[in-house]
C-alpha positions as CSV (number, residue, x, y, z in Angstrom):
1,M,108.1,49.8,160.3
2,A,108.8,50.5,164.0
3,E,109.9,53.1,167.0
4,V,113.2,51.9,169.0
5,E,113.3,53.0,172.0
6,L,116.5,52.5,174.3
7,K,115.7,53.1,178.8
8,N,118.6,53.3,180.4
9,V,120.9,50.8,178.9
10,T,124.0,50.2,180.2
11,K,126.2,47.3,179.0
12,S,129.6,46.4,181.1
13,F,132.2,43.7,180.6
14,D,133.7,42.8,184.0
15,T,134.3,45.9,185.2
16,K,134.8,47.8,182.3
17,V,131.5,50.1,181.4
18,I,131.1,50.1,177.9
19,I,127.7,52.0,177.6
20,D,126.6,54.3,180.5
21,N,122.8,54.5,181.4
22,V,121.6,55.2,177.5
23,S,118.4,56.6,176.6
24,L,117.3,57.3,173.1
25,D,114.3,57.1,170.9
26,I,114.7,56.4,167.3
27,K,111.6,57.8,165.4
28,D,109.9,55.6,163.0
29,K,111.2,55.5,159.4
30,E,114.2,57.6,160.7
31,F,117.5,57.6,159.5
32,L,119.8,57.6,162.5
33,V,123.6,57.9,162.7
34,L,125.8,56.4,165.9
35,V,129.1,58.7,165.6
36,G,132.0,58.3,167.8
37,S,135.8,57.1,167.4
38,S,136.9,53.8,167.8
39,G,136.1,52.0,171.0
40,C,133.5,54.6,172.2
41,G,130.9,51.8,172.5
42,K,128.7,53.0,169.1
43,S,128.7,49.1,167.4
44,T,128.2,47.5,171.3
45,L,124.8,49.6,171.2
46,L,123.7,48.6,167.9
47,R,124.7,44.8,168.8
48,M,122.6,45.2,171.9
49,I,119.4,46.4,169.9
50,A,120.1,43.3,167.3
51,G,120.2,41.2,170.5
52,L,123.9,39.9,169.5
53,E,124.8,41.6,172.8
54,D,122.9,40.8,176.5
55,T,122.7,44.1,178.1
56,T,123.8,44.7,181.7
57,K,120.9,47.0,182.7
58,G,118.2,48.7,180.7
59,E,115.3,47.8,178.2
60,I,115.1,47.9,174.8
61,F,111.7,47.8,172.8
62,I,110.8,47.2,169.3
63,D,107.8,48.6,168.1
64,G,106.6,49.2,171.1
65,K,107.8,45.5,172.5
66,C,110.7,45.0,175.2
67,V,113.0,42.8,173.0
68,N,115.4,42.2,176.3
69,N,114.7,38.4,176.3
70,V,113.7,38.3,172.7
71,H,116.2,36.0,170.1
72,P,118.0,38.1,167.6
73,K,115.9,35.9,164.5
74,D,112.7,37.1,165.9
75,R,113.4,40.9,166.5
76,D,112.7,41.4,162.7
77,I,115.7,43.6,162.3
78,A,118.5,42.8,159.5
79,F,122.0,44.1,160.4
80,V,124.4,44.7,158.0
81,F,128.1,44.1,158.9
82,Q,131.1,45.9,158.1
83,N,132.7,42.7,156.2
84,Y,129.7,42.0,154.3
85,A,129.5,38.4,155.7
86,L,128.5,36.6,152.1
87,Y,129.2,32.9,151.9
88,P,131.9,32.6,149.3
89,H,130.7,29.2,148.0
90,M,127.1,30.5,147.1
91,S,126.4,32.9,144.2
92,V,124.8,36.0,144.6
93,Y,121.4,34.9,144.1
94,E,121.8,32.2,146.7
95,N,123.1,34.6,149.0
96,I,120.5,37.4,149.1
97,A,117.5,34.0,149.0
98,F,119.3,32.6,152.1
99,P,116.9,34.4,154.7
100,L,114.5,33.4,152.7
101,K,115.8,29.6,152.6
102,M,115.7,29.7,156.5
103,R,111.9,30.5,156.6
104,K,111.1,27.8,154.3
105,M,109.7,30.3,151.8
106,N,108.3,28.8,148.7
107,K,110.4,29.0,145.5
108,K,108.3,31.2,143.3
109,E,107.8,33.6,146.3
110,T,111.6,33.7,147.0
111,E,112.3,34.3,143.4
112,E,110.0,37.7,143.3
113,K,111.6,38.8,146.8
114,V,115.3,38.3,145.4
115,N,114.6,39.6,141.8
116,E,112.8,42.7,143.2
117,A,115.7,43.3,145.9
118,A,118.0,43.1,143.0
119,Q,116.7,45.4,140.3
120,I,116.2,47.7,143.5
121,L,120.4,47.6,143.7
122,N,121.2,46.8,140.5
123,L,122.5,43.8,140.6
124,T,119.9,41.7,138.1
125,D,123.2,40.8,136.1
126,L,125.6,39.5,138.9
127,L,123.0,37.2,140.1
128,K,125.3,34.2,139.1
129,R,128.5,35.4,140.1
130,K,130.4,34.2,143.2
131,P,131.6,37.0,145.9
132,K,135.1,36.4,144.5
133,Q,134.1,38.1,140.9
134,L,132.6,41.3,142.9
135,S,134.0,44.3,143.4
136,G,133.6,45.9,147.4
137,G,130.8,47.9,146.5
138,Q,128.8,45.1,144.7
139,R,129.5,42.8,147.5
140,Q,128.1,45.4,149.8
141,R,125.1,45.9,148.1
142,V,124.7,42.0,148.3
143,A,124.3,42.2,151.9
144,L,122.0,44.8,151.8
145,G,120.1,43.0,149.3
146,R,119.6,39.8,151.5
147,A,118.7,42.5,154.2
148,I,115.5,43.7,151.8
149,V,114.4,40.9,151.6
150,R,113.5,39.7,154.9
151,N,111.3,43.2,154.9
152,P,112.5,44.1,158.5
153,K,111.2,46.6,160.7
154,V,114.7,47.8,161.0
155,F,118.2,48.1,159.5
156,L,120.9,47.8,161.4
157,M,124.2,48.9,159.7
158,D,127.7,48.7,161.5
159,E,130.2,50.6,159.7
160,P,128.9,49.2,156.3
161,L,130.8,51.2,153.7
162,S,134.8,51.3,155.9
163,N,135.9,48.6,153.8
164,L,135.5,50.8,150.1
165,D,137.8,53.1,148.8
166,A,137.2,56.9,149.2
167,K,135.1,57.1,146.0
168,L,133.1,53.7,146.3
169,R,132.3,55.2,149.7
170,V,130.8,58.6,148.3
171,Q,128.6,56.9,145.8
172,M,127.9,54.0,148.2
173,R,126.8,56.7,150.9
174,S,124.4,57.9,148.0
175,E,122.8,54.3,147.3
176,I,122.2,53.5,151.0
177,K,120.1,57.1,151.2
178,K,118.3,56.5,148.3
179,L,117.5,53.0,149.3
180,H,116.0,54.2,153.0
181,E,113.8,56.7,150.8
182,K,112.4,54.2,148.9
183,L,112.0,51.6,151.5
184,Q,111.0,54.3,154.4
185,T,111.9,51.9,157.2
186,T,113.7,52.9,160.6
187,F,117.7,52.6,159.8
188,I,120.2,52.8,162.4
189,Y,123.7,53.5,161.0
190,V,127.2,53.0,162.9
191,T,129.9,54.7,161.5
192,H,133.4,56.4,162.6
193,D,133.1,58.8,159.6
194,Q,131.9,62.6,160.7
195,T,131.2,62.7,156.8
196,E,129.2,60.0,156.4
197,A,127.2,61.3,159.8
198,L,126.8,64.5,158.3
199,T,125.5,63.8,155.0
200,M,123.2,60.7,155.7
201,G,121.6,60.9,159.1
202,D,118.4,62.8,159.6
203,R,119.3,62.8,163.1
204,I,123.6,62.0,164.7
205,A,124.1,60.9,168.1
206,V,127.4,61.9,168.8
207,I,129.2,59.1,171.3
208,D,131.9,59.2,173.6
209,K,133.4,57.0,176.1
210,G,130.0,55.3,176.0
211,I,127.8,58.4,176.6
212,I,125.3,60.1,174.1
213,Q,126.8,63.7,174.3
214,Q,124.6,65.1,171.7
215,I,121.5,64.2,169.7
216,G,120.0,65.9,166.7
217,T,119.8,67.1,163.0
218,P,123.6,67.4,160.9
219,S,122.8,71.4,161.4
220,E,122.0,71.6,165.0
221,V,124.8,69.3,166.2
222,F,127.6,70.5,163.9
223,N,126.5,74.7,164.4
224,N,125.6,74.2,168.1
225,P,127.8,71.8,169.6
226,V,127.3,71.1,173.6
227,N,131.0,70.6,174.5
228,T,134.5,70.5,172.9
229,F,134.3,67.1,171.7
230,V,131.3,67.4,169.6
231,G,132.9,70.9,168.7
232,S,136.0,69.0,167.1
233,F,135.2,65.6,166.7
234,L,132.2,66.9,163.8
235,G,133.8,69.3,160.6
236,S,137.4,68.7,158.6
237,P,139.5,69.9,159.2
238,S,137.8,69.8,163.1
239,M,137.0,73.0,164.8
240,N,140.1,74.6,166.8
241,I,139.7,75.0,170.4
242,I,142.3,77.6,171.6
243,P,142.9,78.8,175.2
244,C,141.9,82.4,176.3
245,D,142.8,84.7,179.2
246,I,139.8,87.0,179.5
247,I,141.2,90.5,180.9
248,E,139.1,93.4,181.6
249,N,136.2,91.8,179.0
250,K,139.0,91.6,176.7
251,I,140.7,88.3,174.9
252,S,143.9,88.0,173.2
253,F,145.3,86.1,170.1
254,N,148.9,86.2,170.0
255,N,148.9,89.4,171.9
256,N,146.6,91.0,169.9
257,V,143.3,91.9,171.7
258,F,139.9,91.9,171.1
259,E,137.0,93.6,172.8
260,L,133.9,91.0,174.0
261,N,130.2,92.2,172.7
262,E,127.5,93.0,174.9
263,T,125.8,89.5,175.2
264,Q,129.6,87.9,175.2
265,R,130.1,89.6,178.3
266,Q,126.9,88.7,180.1
267,K,127.5,85.0,179.0
268,L,131.5,84.6,180.0
269,S,130.6,86.8,183.4
270,G,133.0,85.8,185.6
271,K,135.1,83.7,183.8
272,N,138.7,84.6,183.6
273,K,140.1,81.4,181.6
274,I,138.0,80.1,178.8
275,L,138.1,77.7,175.9
276,A,137.5,79.8,172.4
277,G,136.0,77.3,169.5
278,I,136.4,78.3,165.6
279,R,136.1,76.5,162.9
280,P,139.1,77.0,159.9
281,E,136.8,77.6,157.3
282,Y,136.0,80.9,159.4
283,F,139.5,82.5,159.4
284,N,140.1,84.4,156.4
285,S,143.3,87.2,155.1
286,S,140.8,90.1,154.6
287,D,139.9,92.1,156.6
288,T,136.9,91.8,158.9
289,N,136.7,93.1,162.7
290,F,139.5,91.6,164.4
291,N,142.9,91.1,162.8
292,F,146.2,89.0,164.1
293,S,149.8,87.7,162.9
294,I,150.7,84.5,162.8
295,K,153.4,82.5,161.7
296,V,152.7,79.7,158.7
297,Q,154.2,76.7,159.7
298,I,152.6,74.2,157.0
299,S,150.6,74.6,154.2
300,E,148.5,71.9,152.2
301,M,147.1,72.7,149.0
302,L,143.7,71.2,147.8
303,G,142.7,72.6,144.6
304,S,139.9,75.4,145.8
305,S,141.3,75.8,149.1
306,I,144.4,76.0,151.1
307,L,144.9,74.7,154.5
308,I,147.7,76.6,156.8
309,Y,148.7,75.7,160.2
310,F,150.0,77.7,163.1
311,N,150.1,78.6,166.4
312,V,147.8,80.5,168.8
313,N,148.2,80.8,172.1
314,N,150.3,78.1,172.1
315,T,147.7,75.7,170.7
316,E,148.2,74.6,166.7
317,C,145.5,75.7,165.0
318,C,144.2,74.9,161.3
319,A,142.3,77.5,159.1
320,S,141.1,76.9,155.7
321,L,141.7,79.6,153.1
322,T,140.9,80.6,149.2
323,A,143.6,79.1,146.7
324,D,144.5,82.5,145.8
325,T,145.7,83.3,148.8
326,N,149.0,85.3,148.7
327,L,150.8,83.2,151.8
328,S,154.1,84.3,153.2
329,K,156.0,82.8,156.6
330,D,154.5,85.5,158.3
331,L,150.4,86.3,157.8
332,I,147.7,88.7,159.6
333,L,144.7,86.7,159.6
334,S,141.3,88.1,159.9
335,I,138.3,86.8,161.9
336,N,135.1,87.8,162.6
337,T,134.4,87.2,166.4
338,D,130.9,86.9,166.5
339,K,131.6,83.3,164.7
340,L,133.6,82.3,168.0
341,M,132.2,79.7,170.5
342,F,133.4,80.0,173.8
343,F,133.5,77.1,176.1
344,D,134.2,76.3,180.0
345,Y,137.9,75.8,180.6
346,E,137.0,73.2,183.3
347,T,133.9,71.3,182.3
348,K,134.4,71.6,178.3
349,K,130.5,72.8,178.0
350,R,129.5,75.3,175.5
351,I,128.9,78.8,177.5
352,Y,128.0,80.8,174.1
């Protein structure tokens, strides 16, 4: 088991900075998720921890030891790739046993470790099959089994579920979480899927353009985003970010105004233009403390809820309403203004 620490880590390719001065402390036995959009640098960060990419600047520590100049095979980590990376000519047993073979482990101990991993991952009946005879989920479990037998200090996973269909992804999310609880090992998991991040991580590190924007528990990051990027990245559908003018302590939504409360006035003092953030689920069609009119552009039925799309202050917005909402082209929406978040118009940082 091991703590992983990154100190002022930077990675550049020629003049392009991919990871920009990142410092991160990952606790022993923690399940940390690195999440961000494609190209943000999260996989590069993971590959640096693994030793598959060199650092341009900074230091990486695993279990208190600086590993910058340590070969990947000597870092006591296991890497689970997006494409499974199984040997097609080998059986499931041989694929799982391969790292032990490279260590020249004796046959009896190898068999014990492979059978133990197969039992954990429900692969016992598949040990004689070749990868082409397996489903995507089964192949992913084989890749996990190959990592488990190494008994590493740290598991590194690079978007391991992205090639699976939606139903199987849900199932495998649960299986990986159970595996973490059973093994009690440090897991570092990369994904661009915010649902995976929110459901799997003990903590989430949200990355954009090579910089960690925010790190915290799923609840902390979802409910208290530090800027508009984090607020709109986490959540499906994403948070609405609406530009608003402040005139005489009042804010207008489509020419319907509400007055700021005392706390909001203090936090927004001196501002005449801000960004208001509101999650789709905080709109409703029943009376709260502020109502305003909209024109519904598109609606999408999702079974228990319905999504509607409309404009507020010339910005496209989305609301999630109950499926029994009586829809018409012209609709009065309600909002509890205490649920609003406010961000600086220029810096995009959270004010309140």
